[in-house]
N, C-alpha and C positions, 0 to 999 in steps of 0.2 A: 532379409536385406542386410548386407554387410554395413556395419557402423564404422565409418572412418573419421568420426569426430573424436575429440579428446574425451576420455572417460570421466567427465565431470558430472554426468547425470547417470542415474540408474534407469536405463531405458526400459520401457514397456514394449512388448512385442505387438505394437499397434502402429500402423502407418496412416495418419489422418490426411485426408485430401480435400475436404470441403464441407460446406454446410449441407445438412441432410435434406433441407427443403428450402424453397424460394419464398420465405415468409415475408410479407410486406413490412414487418416490424423486426426483422432479423431472426435467424433461426436459433433455437435453443438446443438443437441437436447437430451432431457432426457425423460424417460418413467416413469410414475407413476404406482403404484401398481394396480390401477383401469383401466389401459389401456390407459389413456390419454397421449398424447405426447405434450411436451412443447419446444418451442424455448428458449434456456437458455441464456438470456442476463445478468444473474447474474454471472455465471461462478465461483461459489463458493466464491462470493465477490472477484473476481479477481484472484482466485487461479488456474484457469484452462486455461492457455494461449494456450495450444495445443489441446484443446477440451477434451472430455471425452473418456477414454479407448483407447488412442492412442496406436497402437500395439507396436511400438518401445519403448515407455515409459514403457508399461506393461512388455515387455520382459526384459528390464534392471532391473526392480525391482525383477522379478521372478528369474533371473539368480543370482542376489546378495543374494536373500533369500536362494538359494540353497548352498551358500558358507558360509557366516557368517552374522548375523543380528545385533549383538550388542557387543561392546567391551568397556572396561574401557578407559577413555580418557588419561590415562597414557601411552597408546599405540597408534601408528599410524595405519591407514589402507590406502591402496592405494586410495580408493574413496575419503577419507577425504583429503589426500594430493593433489589429482588431482583437487578437487573442490576449495580448498583454492587458488591454483595457478590460476585457471580459473577466479575466482572472481577478483583477482589482475589484470589479463590481460584485463578484460572487463569493469570494473566498475569505471575507471577514477582515481584511487589512485595508483600512481606508487609504485611498490613493497609493496603494501598494505598487511597487515596481518589480518587474519580473525578469529573471534570467532564464532563458529557455535553453534546454539541452535535450538529450536523447533518452534518458533513463532515470530511474529512481536513485541509483547509487551516484550518478553524476550530480543530481540535484542535492544529495547529501553533501558531496564534496564542496559544492558551491556554498552551502549553508555553513560548513565548518570554516571555510576561508572568511566568509562574511563576518561571523561573530568574533573571530579572533582579531580581524582588522578593526572592526568597529569598536571593540572594547579595550584592545590592547592587553587582554588577559589571556591566560594559557590553560585554564582548566574547564572541561565540559563535564557536566553531570549526566550520566546515562543510567540505564536500569537493567536489572536481571531479566532474562528472556528477551531482551530487545534484539531486533534485527534492523540494521540501517544500510546494508549493502556489503559488497565484497571487495571494493577497491581499497587501497591501503589506508586512506583516511577514514572511510566509512567503517571499515572492518575493526578499527580500534574501538568503535562505539558498539559494535555488535557483541552480544553476550556470549554466544556459544564458543567455548575454547577451541573446538575442532576447526572452526572457521578462521580463528585468529592465528593459530600455530601453523607454521613457524614464522609468520611474517611480522606480527605485532606483539609487543609487550605492553601491558598496562599495569598500574600499581598493584592490583590484586594478584598478579602473576609473580608471587614472592619467589625470590631466588634466581629469577631469570633476568638477564640484562636485556632490555628492550632492543629489538632489532630495528624497529622503526617506531616513531611516535610523532604523530601530527600535533598532538596536544596531550596534556595530562587528563586522564579519564578517571572520574570517580563513579563507581557503579553501585547503585543502591537497590534495595528491594522495591519492586513496583507497588504503588498505592500505599507506601509507608510514609505518612506525613512526618512522624517524629524523626526518621532517618534523614529526610530532606531538611528539616529544621536544623538538625545537628551539623550537617555538612556545611550549611550556610553560616552557622555560628562559628565553626572552626576555620573556614576558608572563604568566606563571603567576598573578601577583597580580591581573590584570585579567580573566581568563577566567571567565565565569559558567558556561559549559557547553560540552561537545562534543555536537553534534547529528549523528547519522548514521543512515543506513539500513543495517541488517545485510545486506540484499541491495538494491542499487540497481536499482529497477524501471524507471523512465522512462529512466534512463541507459543501459540495455542489458542488464539482468539480470547484475549483477556482485556476487557474494557477497563479504562481508568474510572475511578469514582469522581463525581462532580467536586467533592470536597478536596480531593487530591489535586485536581487540575487547578482549582481556584487558589489553593495554597501555593502551588508552584508559581502561579501568576503573581501573587502578592509578594512572595520572597524574592523573585527576580526583580520586581519593581523596587523593592526596598533596598536591595543591595547593588543596584546598578548592573545586574546581569540581564541577559535576554532569554526569552522563552521561545524555543524553537519546536515546531510540531512536524513530525514525520507523518504526513498524510498520504504517503505513497500508495498504500493498500486501502486505507479507510476513507480517502477523500473522493472528490469528483462525484458525489451523490450517493455513494454506496450505503450510507447509514440513513438515508432519507432526508438529510440536509447536505449542503455542498461539502461540509467538513464534518468529521466525527466530533470535533471540538464543539461545533454548533449544536449537534445532536445531544451532547452530554451537558454542556454548560449553558447554551443559549447564546444570545448576542450581547450580553452585558459586559463581557470582558473579551479581550482579543490578544492573541499571541503577537510576537514581534516578527517572526519568520515562519513561513509555512512552505513545505515542499511537497510536490505532487508527481505522480507518473501513472503507471498502470492504466486505470480506466479513463484517464484524461484524453487519450487518443483514440478510444474505441477499438483498439487493436493495432493502431499504428504507433511506432516508437516515438515517445515524447516525454520529457520531464520538464518541470518548472520549479523554480525557487522564487517565492514572493516575499518581499520584505518592505517594512516601512521606508518611505523615501529618504529620511534622514540617515538610515542605515545603509541603504543601497548606494548612497553617494560615496561611501568608503571604497567601493570597488571601481577604481580608476582604470583607464585604458592600460591593458597589459597585465592586470592582476588576475584575470581569469578569461576563459574563452572556450568556444566549442565550434569546430568547423561546420558541423551539420546542425547545431542547435538552432531551433527556431526556423528550420527550413520551411518553405511555403507548403509543401505537401503535408508535413506533420501539423502545421498550424491549421490548414484547411480541414484535416481530419479531426482535430480537437474542436474547432469551431462547430463543425457538423455534429459531433458527439454531444456537446453541451446543448446545442439547439434541439436535437432529437430528444434528449432527456427532458427538456422543458416542455416541448410541444406534445409529447406523448404521455405526460404525467408520470414519468418514471421515478421521480423522487418519492411520490406516494406509494408506488408499486414496490419500490425497494424497502421503504419503511414497513410495509405489511409482512415481509417475509419472516422476520423474527417472531412476532406474535403468532403467525401461522404455525411455525415450527413448535412453539411452546404449546399451542392448542393440540397439535398432533400428539405430542408426547404425553399430555395429560389424558387424552382420550384413548390412546393406543400405546401404552408404555411397552418398552422393550427391555427384557432382562439383559444386562450387559452394557446398556447405555447408562453411564453413571453421572453425567452432568451435561447440561447444555449451556453454552455461552454465546452471546451475540449481540448485534445491534443492526437493524435494517437487513441488508443483503450480505452481511458478513457473519457467517454462522459457524459455530464449532460444536461438534458432537463427540464428547469424550467416551471412549470405549474402554471399560474396565478401569481398574486402578492404574496409575501411571507406570508403576514398576512392571506390569505385565506386557506392555508394548504390543497389544493385540491389534491396534488400529491398522497397521501395515497389512496384515493378513486379511482383515475385513475389506480394506481398500482394493486388494487384488481380487477378492471374491465379487466385489461390486462391479469391477470391470467386466468380469465374466458374465454378469447379469445385465450388462448394457448401460451402466452408470459410471461416469468418470468423476473421481474425487481425488483429492490429495490429502496427505497426512502432515500435520504440523505439530510441533512440540513433542513428537514421539508417540503421542497417545490420542490425538484428536483428529477426527475427520473434518476437513475444512470445506465448506460450501461457499463458493463465490460465483453464484449464478448470475447471468444477465438479469437486469432489474425487473423485467416484466414476468419472470418466472413466478408462479403462484402456487396455490394449494395443490393443483394436480401434479406439478413437478416435484414439490416437496414431499408429497405423499408417496410418489414413486420411489424417491430416495429412501424414505423412512421404511417402507415395506421391504426394499432391497436390503437394507441393513438388518432388518429382522431375519430375513432368509439367510443372509451371510452368517450371522451369529448362530442361528440354529443349525447350520451345517458344519 
């Protein structure tokens, strides 16, 4: 098939057309146009927590489609009201208020605007290996230089005059408490926020430590800065709690701002930025907006997704994936797998030392064996299964990796 898209992706020679089976709880497998069937460990890069074509999710969207699909955001709809309330109840910010949008990077942009307006400060602390999106504001916070060049300059890009700067970015080593203390000691009065992923997804599945997250919370509170969590990939139940922050820290401390996307819509595009009500009040009419943000179809999809996760016990199912993978590795080790990292249904399998960059070849071999995965961080196979995937599916992937490395 001729590809007439922009060459912004490295295409695989696979045309996917639908779920491979009509499972009452959503399919874990997808069918290609040529008849091949694949076990889907990509899950739309984490967008399909309830599997493909879940009947209850499909019915919710169809029902809403028969009512009204889009309205101007100067009006309310019941799905939008219900979703904003549900996010506040589930995601750890008491009485939080939501800005609804269409994607993760849009949610990041909303968070950037919010913290700058709410604090009147101009510096955001971000971290090495971070990925926060590809729009011009979000990309300033993203670590990988290839993604930023030639659009954004940040302070560590010595010698280059910034072409665009939404704010000043201070980039630190992840999980380095001393570096975080030092930047607050030097610039605490200028820091608007610390932005971090509790589990770095695109960077290679690196979880934050509890002590690091709690120190970030304490330093932000002491210096009048805000703590912002990018839960685009790790949130919406993927770690066994509604947020990765809750999985790592618990419920004793809370961030000021959280933003979500990916799994929130069950495969339908939606993003959300949730903030404390006193902070949200800084975003007055005209300071931000989104034509399609919070549209009734997306809200109906998200409400159905959250309901299915609860009703089918998928938080517990997601939480079980990481110990299942660890047990597989202990019982059936594979030469060439050098490290496992993960939490819940967010799993990373490092192939060889980072400098060898072997994971891409292994990923291609897995596709030939009927398993779809992605590579993150250059050296790590990333598994973002639907939450109900269990020992059978993880064992299939594990043995496929063994075969790929052996060949």
